[in-house]
C-alpha positions in Angstrom: -6.8 18.7 -18.4 -8.4 19.6 -15.0 -6.7 22.3 -12.9 -5.9 21.4 -9.3 -8.5 23.4 -7.3 -6.5 23.0 -4.1 -3.4 24.5 -5.7 -3.5 28.3 -5.3 -3.8 30.2 -8.6 -0.5 32.1 -8.3 1.4 28.9 -7.5 -0.1 27.2 -10.6 1.0 30.3 -12.7 4.5 30.1 -11.2 4.6 26.4 -11.9 3.7 26.8 -15.5 6.5 29.3 -15.9 9.0 27.0 -14.3 8.0 24.1 -16.5 8.4 26.3 -19.6 11.9 27.3 -18.4 12.8 23.7 -17.9 11.4 22.7 -21.3 13.3 25.6 -23.0 16.5 24.3 -21.3 15.9 20.8 -22.9 15.7 19.0 -19.5 13.3 16.2 -18.5 11.8 16.1 -15.1 14.2 13.3 -14.2 17.3 15.3 -15.3 16.3 18.5 -13.7 15.2 17.0 -10.4 18.5 15.1 -10.1 20.5 18.2 -10.7 18.4 20.2 -8.2 18.7 17.4 -5.5 14.9 16.9 -5.7 12.8 13.9 -6.4 10.9 13.7 -9.7 7.6 13.8 -7.9 8.5 16.8 -5.7 9.6 18.8 -8.8 6.4 17.8 -10.6 4.3 19.0 -7.6 6.1 22.4 -7.8 5.4 22.7 -11.5 1.7 22.0 -11.0 1.5 24.4 -8.1 0.6 21.6 -5.6 3.7 22.4 -3.5 5.2 25.8 -2.8 8.7 26.6 -3.9 11.2 28.7 -1.9 13.3 31.5 -3.3 16.5 29.5 -2.9 15.2 26.7 -5.2 14.0 29.2 -7.8 17.5 30.8 -7.9 19.0 27.3 -8.4 16.5 26.6 -11.2 17.3 29.9 -13.0 21.0 29.0 -12.8 20.4 25.4 -14.0 18.2 26.5 -16.8 20.5 29.4 -17.7 17.5 31.8 -17.6 17.4 34.8 -15.3 14.0 36.4 -15.1 13.7 39.8 -13.4 10.8 39.7 -10.9 10.5 35.9 -10.7 11.7 35.9 -7.1 9.0 38.5 -6.3 6.5 36.2 -7.9 7.6 33.4 -5.7 7.1 35.5 -2.5 3.7 36.7 -3.7 2.6 33.1 -4.5 3.6 32.0 -1.0 1.5 34.6 0.8 -1.8 33.4 2.5 -4.9 33.8 0.3 -6.9 36.8 1.6 -10.1 34.9 2.2 -8.5 32.3 4.4 -8.7 34.6 7.4 -12.5 34.1 7.1 -12.4 30.3 7.2 -14.4 30.1 4.0 -14.7 26.7 2.1 -14.7 28.1 -1.4 -13.9 25.0 -3.6 -11.0 26.9 -5.2 -13.2 29.4 -7.0 -12.6 32.7 -5.0 -8.9 32.3 -5.5 -9.4 32.1 -9.3 -11.9 35.0 -9.4 -9.5 37.2 -7.4 -7.0 37.1 -10.3 -9.6 37.1 -13.1 -10.3 39.8 -15.7 -13.7 38.6 -16.8 -16.3 36.2 -15.5 -19.0 34.7 -17.8 -21.7 33.1 -15.7 -24.8 31.2 -16.6 -27.2 30.5 -13.7 -30.4 28.6 -13.5 -31.6 28.8 -9.9 -30.1 32.0 -8.5 -28.9 35.4 -9.6 -25.1 35.8 -10.0 -23.3 35.6 -6.7 -21.5 38.8 -7.4 -24.8 40.6 -7.7 -26.6 39.1 -4.7 -27.7 41.3 -1.8 -26.6 40.6 1.7 -30.1 39.5 2.7 -30.3 37.2 -0.3 -26.9 35.6 0.5 -27.9 35.1 4.1 -31.2 33.4 3.1 -29.3 31.1 0.7 -26.7 30.1 3.3 -29.3 29.5 6.0 -31.2 27.1 3.7 -28.2 25.2 2.5 -27.7 21.5 3.1 -24.4 22.4 4.8 -25.1 23.6 8.3 -23.3 26.8 9.3 -23.0 28.7 12.6 -24.0 32.4 12.7 -20.3 33.3 12.6 -19.6 31.2 9.5 -22.6 32.8 7.8 -21.3 36.3 8.8 -17.8 35.4 7.4 -19.2 34.1 4.1 -21.3 37.2 3.7 -18.4 39.5 4.3 -16.3 37.6 1.8 -19.1 37.9 -0.8 -19.4 41.6 -0.2 -15.6 42.1 -0.6 -15.7 40.2 -3.9 -18.5 42.4 -5.2 -16.4 45.5 -4.8 -14.3 44.6 -7.8 -17.2 45.3 -10.1 -16.9 49.0 -9.1 -13.1 49.1 -8.6 -11.6 51.7 -10.9 -8.0 50.3 -10.5 -8.7 46.6 -10.8 -12.2 46.1 -12.2 -13.8 42.7 -12.8 -16.1 42.4 -15.8 -19.2 40.2 -15.4 -21.3 38.9 -18.2 -24.2 37.0 -16.7 -27.1 35.1 -18.1 -29.9 33.9 -15.8 -33.0 31.9 -16.2 -36.2 33.8 -15.3 -36.7 31.1 -12.6 -33.8 32.7 -10.7 -35.7 35.9 -10.5 -39.0 34.5 -9.3 -37.9 32.0 -6.6 -38.8 33.6 -3.3 -35.5 33.1 -1.5 -35.9 34.8 1.9 -39.4 36.0 1.1 -41.0 38.7 -1.1 -39.2 41.6 0.5 -35.8 40.0 0.1 -36.5 39.1 -3.5 -37.8 42.6 -4.3 -34.6 44.1 -2.9 -32.6 41.6 -4.9 -34.4 42.5 -8.1 -33.8 46.2 -7.5 -30.1 45.4 -7.0 -29.9 43.6 -10.3 -31.5 46.6 -12.1 -28.9 49.0 -10.5 -26.0 46.7 -11.3 -27.0 46.2 -14.9 -26.2 49.9 -15.4 -22.6 49.5 -14.3 -20.1 49.5 -17.1 -18.5 46.3 -15.9 -21.8 44.3 -15.9 -23.8 42.8 -18.7 -27.0 41.0 -17.6 -29.4 39.0 -19.7 -32.4 36.9 -18.8 -33.9 33.9 -20.6 -37.6 34.3 -20.2 -40.1 31.6 -19.4 -42.1 32.4 -22.5 -39.3 30.8 -24.7 -39.8 27.4 -23.1 -36.9 25.0 -23.2 -33.5 26.4 -23.9 -29.9 25.1 -24.5 -28.7 25.7 -20.9 -31.2 23.5 -19.1 -28.5 20.9 -18.4 -27.0 23.2 -15.8 -25.1 26.2 -14.6 -21.4 26.9 -15.5 -18.9 29.7 -15.3 -16.0 30.7 -17.6 -13.1 32.7 -16.2 -10.5 34.5 -18.1 -7.4 36.4 -17.0 -5.3 39.4 -18.0 -2.1 37.4 -18.5 -2.2 35.6 -21.9 -0.2 32.7 -20.4 -3.0 31.9 -18.0 -5.4 29.4 -19.5 -9.1 30.2 -19.4 -11.0 28.1 -16.8 -14.4 26.4 -16.9 -15.8 26.1 -13.4 -18.8 23.7 -12.7 -20.2 23.0 -9.2 -21.8 19.7 -8.4 -23.2 18.0 -5.3 -19.9 16.6 -4.2 -17.7 19.5 -5.1 -16.5 21.4 -8.2 -14.7 20.9 -11.4 -11.8 23.2 -12.6 -11.3 22.5 -16.3 -8.6 24.0 -18.5 -8.9 21.6 -21.4 -8.9 23.7 -24.6 -11.7 21.6 -26.3 -13.9 21.8 -23.2 -13.3 25.6 -22.9 -14.2 26.0 -26.6 -17.4 24.0 -26.2 -18.4 26.0 -23.1 -17.8 29.4 -24.9 -19.9 28.3 -27.8 -22.6 27.2 -25.4 -22.5 30.6 -23.6 -22.6 32.5 -26.9 -25.7 30.4 -27.9 -27.4 31.2 -24.6 -26.8 34.9 -25.2 -28.6 34.7 -28.5 -31.5 33.0 -26.8 -31.7 35.5 -23.9 -33.4 38.9 -24.0 -31.2 41.9 -24.8 -29.8 43.7 -21.8 -32.4 46.4 -22.0 -35.3 44.0 -22.4 -33.8 41.9 -19.5 -33.9 45.0 -17.2 -37.5 45.7 -18.3 -38.5 42.1 -17.4 -36.7 42.4 -14.0 -38.5 45.6 -13.3 -41.8 44.1 -14.3 -41.3 41.2 -11.9 -40.3 43.6 -9.1 -43.5 45.6 -9.8 -45.6 42.4 -9.4 -44.1 42.1 -5.9 -45.1 45.7 -5.1 -48.8 44.8 -5.7 -50.8 43.5 -2.8 
């Protein structure tokens, strides 16, 4: 099934827990909604995270289901808080919210280096050339959000692990000009040494490879009850996929790409070589 990208991650997590409690109580949606003075559709929206639930309803649910969970009320309050990036007015297709709560991101990119490893100048060049027109303030806001996200790669308390595979094309495209690309390549070399980052490159010399049908991202979370997510952007938006078969296929595809890519050490050597070419007049 596809996750609902417009439903905040914490609300979806809470909704899954509420559904599990209802199932354990042996109640159907119709039965539970009637006894909670809710419509079936409104209770369903709460269980999918599409609608927020208040603490009074959650207390009624725990009474009805005869299941008291310490901390569930705190989870409700946390799920109802505004998402941190909303203050910046960023249109993020539901991904930043997911990444905020992730433990690991596995990303395959064809045209650009991983977003979490892009320099400020590179990000600005990408946003300025996008089909979607942005004001200077909008670009500034998106850059700031990107830089905040990147800090998790070096956060000792709540680190994010990034396993990234990129096509060599992403390293050679002159986004923002040679100086910006050179700075970006040096950033990749530096980041590849971080303990949270694994970076591999699929070189041109290998010709066609198994990932030429497009980029994708796999996201996993510290809570075992949170299903892994397959994220795929397209021209009209993005897909958030939690279907187990689709996730399994994507993980196999990613593992295959890792075998086709250079080792991390050889990948860094290639990046340094390309950067060196930009140094020459």
